N, CA, C and O of each residue as an XYZ file, in Angstrom:
256
protein
N      15.420      7.346      6.412
C      15.662      5.889      6.150
C      15.627      5.872      4.636
O      14.772      6.418      3.939
N      16.672      5.170      4.221
C      16.690      4.782      2.629
C      15.819      3.704      2.078
O      15.170      3.047      2.893
N      15.738      3.494      1.105
C      15.027      2.469      0.379
C      15.487      1.216      1.085
O      14.708      0.485      1.697
N      16.711      1.012      0.981
C      17.231     -0.423      1.408
C      16.547     -0.754      2.826
O      15.869     -1.753      3.067
N      16.937      0.531      3.922
C      16.534      0.109      5.182
C      15.169     -0.080      5.430
O      14.822     -0.859      6.317
N      14.091      0.731      4.544
C      12.577      0.459      4.317
C      12.702     -1.167      4.411
O      12.399     -1.827      5.405
N      13.194     -1.666      3.216
C      12.956     -3.053      2.653
C      13.238     -3.861      3.540
O      12.600     -4.911      3.615
N      14.385     -3.537      4.537
C      14.638     -4.698      5.747
C      13.966     -4.302      6.692
O      14.107     -5.109      7.610
N      13.208     -3.372      7.013
C      12.203     -3.168      7.989
C      10.999     -3.904      7.491
O      10.495     -4.750      8.229
N      10.479     -3.659      6.284
C       9.595     -4.798      5.967
C       9.562     -5.760      6.045
O       8.603     -6.287      6.608
N      10.519     -6.450      5.559
C      10.846     -7.757      5.603
C      10.917     -8.337      7.069
O      10.842     -9.562      7.160
N      11.062     -7.545      8.313
C      11.155     -8.017      9.419
C       9.753     -8.034     10.222
O       9.636     -8.566     11.326
N       8.973     -7.553      9.711
C       7.532     -7.164     10.243
C       6.858     -8.850     10.372
O       7.086     -9.819      9.649
N       6.125     -8.753     11.363
C       5.229     -9.867     11.490
C       3.675     -9.491     10.940
O       3.377     -8.297     10.976
N       2.820    -10.307     10.507
C       1.712    -10.154      9.684
C       0.965     -8.919     10.417
O       0.589     -7.982      9.711
N       0.742     -8.891     11.799
C       0.105     -7.779     12.584
C       0.452     -6.383     12.170
O      -0.305     -5.507     11.752
N       1.607     -6.352     12.347
C       2.551     -5.241     11.863
C       2.184     -4.785     10.687
O       1.750     -3.633     10.675
N       2.259     -5.618      9.254
C       2.354     -5.089      8.240
C       0.810     -4.872      8.085
O       0.424     -3.937      7.384
N      -0.027     -5.640      8.667
C      -1.438     -4.985      8.315
C      -1.842     -3.805      8.908
O      -2.766     -3.148      8.427
N      -1.216     -3.451      9.953
C      -1.231     -1.922     10.600
C      -0.521     -0.857      9.841
O      -0.952      0.296      9.879
N       0.407     -1.128      9.240
C       1.094     -0.376      8.390
C       0.467     -0.134      7.204
O       0.676      1.005      6.786
N      -0.233     -0.819      6.516
C      -0.978     -0.877      5.241
C      -2.147      0.111      5.709
O      -2.361      1.171      5.121
N      -2.869     -0.313      6.792
C      -4.086      0.409      7.125
C      -3.784      1.934      7.195
O      -4.272      2.784      6.450
N      -2.839      2.159      8.278
C      -2.138      3.338      8.264
C      -1.790      4.409      6.873
O      -2.056      5.611      6.854
N      -1.336      3.870      6.096
C      -1.362      4.377      4.803
C      -2.288      4.510      3.996
O      -2.334      5.444      3.196
N      -3.212      3.544      4.091
C      -4.467      3.754      3.338
C      -5.214      5.083      3.822
O      -5.582      5.999      3.086
N      -5.370      4.999      5.264
C      -5.966      6.257      5.878
C      -5.138      7.685      5.780
O      -5.655      8.785      5.585
N      -4.113      7.485      5.912
C      -3.197      8.581      5.527
C      -3.545      9.285      4.147
O      -3.974     10.439      4.113
N      -3.334      8.523      3.025
C      -3.789      8.952      1.474
C      -5.249      9.141      1.644
O      -5.567     10.279      1.299
N      -6.428      8.298      2.127
C      -7.583      8.898      2.207
C      -8.074      9.954      2.559
O      -9.048     10.464      2.004
N      -7.260     10.599      3.870
C      -7.559     11.848      4.273
C      -6.916     12.718      3.539
O      -7.525     13.785      3.468
N      -5.905     12.689      2.952
C      -5.262     13.487      1.640
C      -6.290     13.631      0.664
O      -6.624     14.784      0.391
N      -6.903     12.608      0.039
C      -8.112     12.688     -0.853
C      -9.008     13.432     -0.475
O      -9.550     14.245     -1.223
N      -9.360     13.239      0.968
C     -10.593     13.818      1.318
C     -10.160     15.382      1.351
O     -10.847     16.130      0.655
N      -9.317     15.832      1.931
C      -8.814     17.012      1.858
C      -8.802     18.087      0.745
O      -9.076     19.287      0.735
N      -8.263     16.950     -0.454
C      -7.848     17.516     -1.985
C      -8.258     16.540     -2.651
O      -7.503     15.567     -2.628
N      -9.374     16.420     -3.364
C      -9.790     15.170     -4.144
C      -9.075     14.951     -5.358
O      -9.263     13.938     -6.032
N      -8.112     16.012     -5.734
C      -7.268     16.014     -7.007
C      -5.968     16.100     -6.601
O      -5.167     16.600     -7.391
N      -5.506     15.633     -5.296
C      -4.023     15.493     -4.987
C      -3.513     14.172     -5.745
O      -4.044     13.067     -5.643
N      -2.377     14.486     -6.533
C      -1.815     13.656     -7.276
C      -1.311     12.423     -6.475
O      -1.515     11.259     -6.820
N      -0.738     12.749     -5.546
C      -0.029     11.689     -4.538
C      -0.960     10.761     -4.014
O      -0.499      9.653     -3.736
N      -2.324     10.985     -3.788
C      -3.291     10.276     -3.249
C      -3.738      9.558     -4.159
O      -3.961      8.400     -3.808
N      -4.036      9.898     -5.588
C      -4.464      9.443     -6.755
C      -3.317      8.390     -7.088
O      -3.585      7.224     -7.375
N      -2.194      8.822     -7.035
C      -1.014      7.556     -7.281
C      -0.779      6.483     -6.607
O      -0.357      5.417     -7.055
N      -1.121      6.812     -5.216
C      -1.237      5.762     -4.292
C      -2.448      4.644     -4.571
O      -2.250      3.456     -4.825
N      -3.645      5.248     -4.472
C      -4.671      4.428     -4.802
C      -4.951      3.481     -6.459
O      -5.569      2.462     -6.769
N      -4.017      4.607     -7.276
C      -3.929      3.817     -8.276
C      -3.026      2.200     -8.443
O      -3.397      1.150     -8.967
N      -1.674      2.580     -7.727
C      -0.975      1.622     -7.556
C      -1.455      0.380     -6.414
O      -1.190     -0.819     -6.323
N      -2.167      1.186     -5.735
C      -2.682     -0.010     -4.394
C      -3.841     -0.700     -5.034
O      -4.213     -1.750     -4.511
N      -4.528     -0.213     -6.198
C      -5.284     -1.151     -7.127
C      -4.663     -2.166     -8.134
O      -5.096     -3.284     -8.411
N      -3.812     -1.685     -8.510
C      -2.927     -2.245     -9.571
C      -2.180     -3.650     -8.874
O      -2.256     -4.777     -9.362
N      -1.547     -3.336     -7.791
C      -1.165     -4.314     -6.994
C      -2.131     -5.329     -6.454
O      -1.964     -6.525     -6.691
N      -3.091     -4.910     -5.768
C      -4.331     -5.617     -5.598
C      -4.829     -6.939     -6.601
O      -4.851     -8.162     -6.461
N      -5.205     -5.995     -7.666
C      -5.391     -6.797     -9.051
C      -4.230     -7.927     -9.312
O      -4.598     -9.072     -9.573
N      -3.057     -7.667     -9.255
C      -2.055     -8.500    -10.023
C      -1.735     -9.397     -8.714
O      -1.081    -10.364     -9.104
N      -1.899     -9.446     -7.587
C      -1.731    -10.621     -6.580
C      -3.122    -11.311     -6.685
O      -3.134    -12.525     -6.887
N      -4.335    -10.609     -6.559
C      -5.457    -11.668     -6.566
C      -5.342    -12.671     -8.168
O      -5.758    -13.830     -8.162
N      -4.788    -12.099     -9.352
C      -4.803    -12.737    -10.482
C      -3.944    -14.066    -10.225
O      -4.305    -15.167    -10.642
N      -2.625    -13.818     -9.404
C      -1.679    -14.684     -9.445
C      -2.192    -15.615     -8.253
O      -1.641    -16.698     -8.055
N      -3.131    -15.228     -7.553
C      -3.595    -16.259     -6.366
C      -4.624    -17.372     -7.368
O      -4.601    -18.599     -7.451
N      -5.378    -16.478     -7.959
C      -6.109    -17.234     -8.692
C      -5.817    -18.357     -9.738
O      -6.499    -19.363     -9.933
N      -4.439    -17.909    -10.496
C      -3.739    -18.839    -11.530
C      -3.115    -20.098    -10.599
O      -2.818    -21.197    -11.067
N      -2.993    -19.761     -9.363
C      -2.189    -20.861     -8.594
C      -3.355    -21.907     -8.076
O      -2.942    -23.026     -7.770
N      -4.635    -21.682     -7.959
C      -5.624    -22.663     -7.785
C      -5.678    -23.496     -8.749
O      -6.500    -24.412     -8.728
């Protein structure tokens, strides 16, 4: 699938499916990091995830 196809799939997911996909991605990269603590792909995933979480939480605080 290309990026556009993936966006379409993501847009059509219900909340339960989206949570499951996020949990599976997290577990996948956590396993990679456990096998190789210096895995650059895993490090990039967790850095991006942390950045996104911080941005979303900041936006949510600003809305209140």
